[in-house]
N, C-alpha and C positions, 0 to 999 in steps of 0.2 A: 676209503678216501674219503677225504674232506676237502671243502673249497672254500676261500675268502673272495667275496664279489662286491660290486657295485652295483646297486640298483637304485635310480631315483634321489641319488646323493647318498644314499647311507650305505652303510658296510654291512652286510649278513653272511652268514658262514653256515654250512650247512653240510650233511651226507650227499655225495654224490650217487644218484640211481643209473643213470645212462650218459651217453656221453656221444656225441657225433663231431664232425670237424668244426661246426661251428657256433653249436650249442650244445648245453648240459641240462636234464633234469635234476633237481636238487631239491633236497626234503630238508626243511626247516627243524629244529628242535621242538617247533610247535605241532609239527606235524602236516603243516603245510607245504605244498610242493610246488614248487617255483621251475620259469626256464629261463635260464641265463643263458646270455649269448658269451661265447668263448672270450671274445674282447673284452668283457668285463669281471672275468674272472683271474684274479691278481696272483695268488699263488695255491698250490694244493699241500695237504700235510694228512699226517696219519694221527697223531697226537701233538698238543693235549685236546680234550675233547672242544667243539666250536665254542661254546658258550666260555668255558675259562681261558679258550683263546681271548676272546674279544673282550671278556673282565678283566684279564691281567695287562692285554695289550693299553686297554683304554687308562687303566688307573698309570701304568709305566709312562704314558704320552704325557702325563701332565708335568713330568718331572724334566723331560728334556728341554733345554734353553734353547728358546730360537734364535738369541743373539749367536749363541755358539754353534747351533747347528749351520745357522745362515755364513759363519767364519768357515768351516771345516767344509761346506758346501762346496763343488767345482764350479768352473764359469760356464763351463758348458752343460748340456741337457745331463740328467742323471738321473737314475732310477732310486726308488725308496731304500729298496735292498743296499744299493751300492752307498747312501749315506748312513744308513745302519753300520754299516761295517767302519765306515769313518769316526762315526760319533762313540759307537760303543765298543765294538773289538771285530777284528778280523775274521773273528767264529761268530757272528751277532746272530742268536736265538730266531729261530719265527715270532716270538712273542715280540723281541726287538725291534724286528723287522716291521711287524707290524703296527707296533707301537710308534716308528718312525712314519710310516704311510697317515696312520690318524693324524700326529702332530702338524704333518706337512699340508693334510689336506685342510685343516683349518688354521691353518696361516697362509691365506694368498698374498698378505701383504709382502709377505717374507719370500715364499717361493709362488711362482705361476705355475699352472698344470699346464703339462704339455703332452699329454695322452695318457696312455694305460699305465698308470704307475709310474709316469715319469714328471720330473720335474724341473723348473730352471729358475735360479735363484734372482729374485728382484736386484735392480740397479742399485747404488749406494743411495744415489739421490731421491729416488721414488719412493725408497725403502724410508727416508727420513719423513718425506713428505705424508707417507701413510702413516710413520708412525705418531707426526704430529696430529693428522687427523683423528687418528684413533685417540689419543690424548683428550683432545679436545670434546670428542662425544663421550667419553669418559666423566671427563667435568660436567657437560653438560646434561647428563644424567644424575650427577650428584646435585646439579643445581636444580632440577626438577624433585628430586626427591625432597630435599630442604622445603621447597615451596610446597610442595604436596602435604607434608608436614606440619608447615604455618598455616594453611588451610582448613587442615582437618582439627586445628585446636584452636581455629576461631580469630585469625588473622590473616588480613588478604596484602600479600607482598605487592610491594609498590608496581614492579614490570606486569603481575597479572593485573592491577588495577587500571594501570594504562592501557591497557587491550582488553577490557570489560567486554565491551559491545563487540569487538571483531571475533573474541572465544565464544559468545552467546550466539551470534545472528550469521558470523561469516566466518568461519573459525579456519586458522590454517592447522592442519590436523598433524603436521610436522613439526608446528612450532612449540618450544619448551613451557609456554605458557599455556598453552593447550592442554598439553601433556599434564602437564600439572594438575589443572584441575579434574582432568578425567579421571588421574590416579588418585587424588584426594575423595572424589566422590565414589567410587569404587571401595574404597578405605573405610568410607564414613555410612555407606550403602542410603546416600543421598545424592536428592538431582543436584545438577551443578547448580542450577537458579538457586535454590535453596541453601546448596552450600555459600554460594556466594553473599547470601543474605545474611547469614549467621556470621560469616568472616568480616562484614562492616563494607564489603565492596560496593553496596547501595545504600547511601546513607541518605537519599531522597527518591520517594518513587513516582514523582512530578519529573524530575531530573533522568530519572532510568527511561521514562516513556518519551521524555523529549529527545534527550540525548540517541535512543534509538531509533528514533524516527529520522535524527539529522543524519545519524552514520549511514542509514541505508539510502536515503535519498538526495541530502546535502552534505556529503563527505567534504566538501570544499567551503560549506559554512553558508549563509544566505546573504551576504551583501554582494551588491553589484559592481559592477565596475563604471567608472565615473564616464555616462554617457548623457550626451544633451538631447531635448527632446526638438527633433527635427520641425521647423516650423512650417505651415502647409503652405505650399507654394501659389496654389492657385486662388485668384478673389472670387469669394462664394457672397452670394445675395443675402440680403438680411431677410429673414421669414416674417410676415405680418402678424406675429403671433405672439401670445406672451405663455409660455410654458412652465409647468411646474413637475417638479421630481417630487418622489415618496418615498423615503427611506429610511433605514434606521438611525438615531442620532450618531452612531459611532460608525458610519460607512463615511468611506473616502472614495471608492471608488464607485463615482455617479455615473451610470451608465445610460439611463434613460427618465426621460422626462415626457412629461402630455400636455398638448392642448386642444383646446376647442374653438370651432368658428360658428358663426351662424344659428346661432340658437334662437328659434322662434322665427325663423327665415322659410321653415319647412324642410331643408336640407343643413344637414350639420354635418362640419367634417373635422374628423379626430384625426389629430396630429401627433404620432409617434414618434419621436425625437430621440436618434441614438447617439453616443456619443462616436465621434469621428476618429480614433487613431490611424485607423487606416488609409486616413488620407496624406498622411505623414509618414507611417511608418511604412517600408515597402520590403515585399520578399526579398530575402537574401543579406538583409541590412542589419549591423548588429542588434539593434533592439528585437529584429525578428528573431535573431538566432536565441537572445536570453526568453521571451515569448515561448518561443519553440523548445528550450531546454526545460523549462517551469510548466510550460501547459496548461498553469492553471491557479489562481491563487488558492494557498493554503488557509483554511479557517480554522479555529479552537476557541474556545470561551478565553477572553481576555488578549487574545495575540492572533496574528496573521503572517503570512508569509505572503506579499504579493506577488502576482505574475511578471509586473513592470516596476521599475523604481518608482517612487512615491514623487521625485518631483517629475518624471513622464507622466503618471498618472494626474496630476494637478493639473498638467499643460491641457489632457485633454478632457479632464471630467466637466461633468454640467454644473459648474457652479454657479447659484446663483448673484444675480447681478452683473453678469456676464453676458456677452453675444457669442455664443459656443459653437464652432464648427459641429455640423452633424449630419448623418444620415437619417434625412426624415421618409416615413410612411405616412402620405396623408389618404383616410380613407372616407367616403362620403358615405353617409346614411339619410335615407330618406328618413325626417325627425317624427313621424307617425309612426311606422312601421318597423322601423330599424334596420329595414333591409340594404344591403348594399348597393350602390349605385355605380361607383367607380372606386380606384385606388390608383396614387400617383407616387413615385420615389423622386426626391428632390435630394442636392447636395448643396448646403446651406449654412448661414449661422443663424442661432436661434438664441432670442431673449427669453433668459432663465429668470423669471420674476422672481420664486421662491424656492427652495428645498426644504419641503414639506416633511417633517418626522413623525413617523406613524406611532412610535411609542409614548409621543407627545399628543397626540390627537384621537389616536383610536377611542379614547371617551368622550370626546367633543365628536367625532364625525359617526354618530351611530345611524342606522336606518331612520329614526324617527327624527334626527336633525335635519337629515339629507330630505326628507318630506314636508317639512315646514317652508313658509314661503321665507324672504330672503331676511336670516336672522339677524339683529342688532349686533355691530362691531363690538367684540372685547377688548378691556385694556389689558388682560394678560393673556390672551390669546393671538397669535399670528393672524394678520387678514388673509382669508382664504375664500378662492372662489365658489361660492357656495353652489351657483347656478349651475357652471359648468360639474362640480364634483356630483350634483345630482343626478346631473344627466350622464356621466360617467357610470356612474352605480346602476341605473337602469340600463344604461348599454350592455355593462358587465354581466347584469342577470338575464337579459336577453343571449348573448352569446354564449353564456354557460347551459342554457337550455338547449340552445341549437345545436352543442355539440353534445348534448347526454341522451339528444334525438339519434344520432350518429352512434353513438355508443351502444344505443339499445337499452340501455338502462342508466339511472341517475349516479353520478358522483357521490361516492358513500366515504365522507369525511368525520370519523367520528371521534379521533383523538385528536386532541389540542397539539400547539406548538408549545416547545419551550423556549423560552429565552434566559441564557446564561448573562450575570455580570459579575465580576468578580471587582471587589473592594479594597483598596488600598494596596494596589499594585506598585510595587516598587521599582523603576526603573521601566525600561524598556517591555520585557516580558514578565510573566508570571512565574514565581518561585515555587508554588504549591501550597502555601500555607495560608493563602489569603481568603477571606471570607467571600463565600458563594451565595448570590443570590440567584433564586430561580423561579420565573413567573412564566404565565399560562398567556397565550394569546391563541386565542380559538380561530382557525382557519375559517375561510370565509368572513371576517370581517370588511365591511365596505372598502376601506381602503387597499387591503389585501386583495379582496376579491376586483377592485378596479385595473390594477395593476398585472394583476395576474392574468385577467382576459385581455387585456391589450398587449403583453408581451406574446401571448401565444397567437393571437391575431397576426401580430408581425413576424412571427415566425413561420407560419403557417401561409400567409399571403405571401412575403418574400422566396419562400420555398418552392412554391407552385408558380410563382413570375420566374424564377431562376430557371425550372425545369422547361419552360416556354419557350426561353429563349436558348435552350441548348447548352446552357452554362452549367456544368459540374458543382457541387457540393458538398458539403457534408450534413447528413440528415439523420434523424432517429425515427426508426418505424417499429411499430409491433403489429405481427400479422391479424393478432384475433386479442379477444380476452380471456381465453382457455386459460387453466391453469396451468402455469409452466412456460407459458410464451410468454420469451424476455423481449426488452425491448433492446432493439440492435442500434449500429451506427455504421451506414454505407454513403453510398455515393449518388445513389439511386433516390428520386422522390415518390416513397412508398406510402403507404396511410399509416397512420400511427392509432390505433384503435383505442388503446387506453385513453386517449387527448380526444379522440374522435374528431380527427383533422383529415385531409387526404394528402398533406406533406408537412413534416415539420423538419426546419433546417435552424438549428442555435444562431443567433445572428444580434442578439439585445444585450449580449454581456461582454462587447471587444476588450474591455480593460483587464477582464479577470478570467477569460478564459480564451484560449488560443482558437479552439474550434469557429468563434463564433469571429475572431480575427478575419482567420481564414476567408472563412464565408461575409465578410466584411467586403474584403477586396473584391469579390467576385460581384456584389451588388452595385459596387461602384462602378465596375465595368460595366454592368448592364445601364445603370443611370448615364453613364457617358456617354457609352454606344449602340445601346439598345438593339436592334436586329443582328447586329455586327460584331456583339460582347463577345461569343464565344471564341473569335479571333485576336481579340485582346485582353481576355481577362488573365488573371498570371497562371491560373490552372487549368489545363485543356483537359476535355474528356478523356477519361481512363487514366488520368497520371500519377504515376506510380507514388507522385509526392504525396497527394490527397491519402490513400491506403498508407502511407508510412504515419503519416499525421495522426490519423485514425487509432492506428495500432499501439502508436505511443502515448495518445490521449485514455484509451480506456485502461491501460495498465495505469499511468500514472493517475490518474480520476479516481480509479478504484482505490489506489493506496491511502491516496488523501482522504477521502471519504471515510477510509477504514480508519485512518488517524484521529478524522474530527468526533467520529463515534467514540472512540475510545475515551478521548479526553472531555467528551460530553459524560460518559461514564465516570469516568476517574472524580471529574467536579460532582456528582451527585453522590457518588460514596462520601464525598468529604461535606455534601449540605445534609447527608442524614448526620454523618458523626459530629457537626456542628451545632446542628439542631435537635440532638438528643433522640432522635426518632428510632424507637426500639419497634414500633410495630406498625404495620401501614394494612390498606384497604388495597386490594387488587382484585384481578378478575382474569380468569385462564382463559387463553386463548388459544393454547394447543396442547393437545395432549397425544403420547407416545406409550405404546404396548408395552408394558413391564417397565418404564421409564417414569419419573417425575414430572409431572403436568408443566407446563410453561406459563407464566402469571405476568401480565402488564400492573404496574401500578396505578392506581386510579388518578393521583394527582402529582404523578412525577413522572419523568422519562426515564422509568425503569422495568425491566423485563428481569425474570428471575425463574427459577425451580421452583417448585412446590414439594416441600419433604415433607412426608408423614401424613399427606391428606390423601393418599390410595387414588385411585383412577377418578378423577374430576372432570366432566364433561366440558365440553367449552360452553363460556358464558358464564360459569360458576364464579360466584363472588364471594370471595375469601377475604379473610383477617390472618394477616401473617405476623409471624416474630421473626425479625431478621437475626441471621447467626450472625457468624463476624466477617468484618469487612476485609479485602487483601486489596491494600492498594495497586501490588505490582500485576497481579493475576488479574483484578478487577471482579475476582470473584465474590457472590453474597447470595445465599440461599435462603430463603422464607420457610420455618418450621408453620406448617398448619394449625391454626389455634381454633377456626371455629367458621363455618358456614353464615355469610350473609344475606339480608333478601335478595335472592336471586331473579334477574331481570330475565327475558328472553334471550336466548342464543342468537346471534345473529348469522343467517346464512350466508354470508358473504365476507368475504377477510375484509380488513378496514383498507382503504385504497388512500395513494397518495398520488396528487396530479403532478405531470412532469411539466410545470410551469416555468414563470421565469418570473416569480414573485420577490427574487432577491431585492429589488428595491424597495420593497415595501417591510423589509426588515428580516432578521434573523430566522431562519426557517429550520429550527434544529430538531430533532427527534432521537429518541431513546435509542439504543441500540437493537434493531429487530431481526427478529427470525424470518419475516415476511420477504418473500421473493418479488416485491412489486418495484414499479418504477418510481421508485421515491424522490422527492428534493435532495435527499442526502445521494441519490444513486445518481442525479443528473446534476449536482455538483455542490461543493460548501458552501452555503448561503449566508454563515452567520459574519458579521461584520466585525 
């Protein structure tokens, strides 16, 4: 005796070995024995054999016209055998009954299952809707197949092209466009990105990177709503100083300026003046919402996406020739020993004497120039405060040496910074075909060092002051210089071992970093209320909003820095192509067992693997022949050509300080595998 039964949505048949009231032991033709519940056995038979029955029934089932079967079916619930006798004949065979069962089972839009072998036909209106949906699905599948065929043949259909970035980076896996790409990729045995490139979907590598970034982080575009910069309501005193900013020529967000008073008196006061949007923009305002949504200005060669609208930035930027509202930190030093005597924070208007541009002056303001007596003014150079700059450089060297004592070792900045300049940019943003110039600016140049140390001093001093007053802020800290110990953001004033300061709160770039704007609000409260500032500050201790800002900022900043690094790499590849560079000198900085070592180009911001050189130790100087340049993946490798005169391998990794030298110009670096707290990690700073 055989039985036909259902198990896990499939129909099986086999010989009954034993049977109880509730179940039966059945042996399938494969020899496998299964236990079937009695409720799942649909009928029993002696012949034909199980395999013959299922094979014949499945073939016959496809000949059953569902529309006709639906017409024959009674309105009430019925069994499959009942419909078989209506459809075929009153003496329907077991094969015909099984065929009817199979056909009904696979057509739920016509017949709803109602229990063991029983069904109920769908109402006419429901059936019509189901048939329309099935036909639509069929047409969609035909469309998918047509699109996939076009992609495989090297043509990208417009619907696929319009969803290119969604398909690649945030796909709707049920979408027909995505399914077409997947189907074509399988058919051609190629990666989706390579498939779309061949199909012409990616015509511009630059636009590919740019649109991908916008799709992920600015899906609604980069334009700002029309908002006016609020005026500063309070009357601010005029500071009795002449302040100077030091920035790159393309910088529009001038956050900081410096002043010096008291030279020759024995006690010199350094003024660090920070633009004060926090005096006008208040938490919860529309402009605050804009800043919190973007969290930072995004920098890339030839373009930037500002955190705040340009008209707002221009209202509060430290523009020369104006008396600009500022949050000023005055630090008094002994002129001879350079020991700190006192510090004070003021809210005031600061006269900005000039916006000095380091890219124009670095070759002038050298150590030898600063060591001279007051030089004669030059007609082709802007008037510069020589005595003040000389003191600032002397002070910066002292502050750096003091930090290095705390660090326990000197800062090791062996790599230069690279400036990117794009020529012939048409319109408001590059298109990818512009000529790129890459120049070198060695870290530690006098102007760079002056600004960097002044900003570190301000961030550290304000961080400690906020902590002393019990006012929370957003800090950056690093427990030690041990490998793998990363810089963290939090609300506690903890030491920053990498910089060598007891606390470090970003506060000097409120026009381009939201964390600095938040900290400026807290500093303003301290300047106004002193010991009672904790009650008046916008953010209170353990404020959940501060933690929310930190979390969002970390994620956005990391993404922005990653994009900046990728676009610098993109333009470096363009530079190689434009200059016809096929070979370059490089130095191995990392080696991996069984993998190509990584090298850093000696004169360009480029990191690449060394192929064919074997296991090269760190510090090995090599000559490399460049492989093909891929503008989409940004890949390039260097084929080992020869060894060069090897210098001593460094025992330490190159370091990058976490300073605020953005105002001294673009501090851009190559894509790096080092896990250091680099300027790129602390924020994009290319103007």
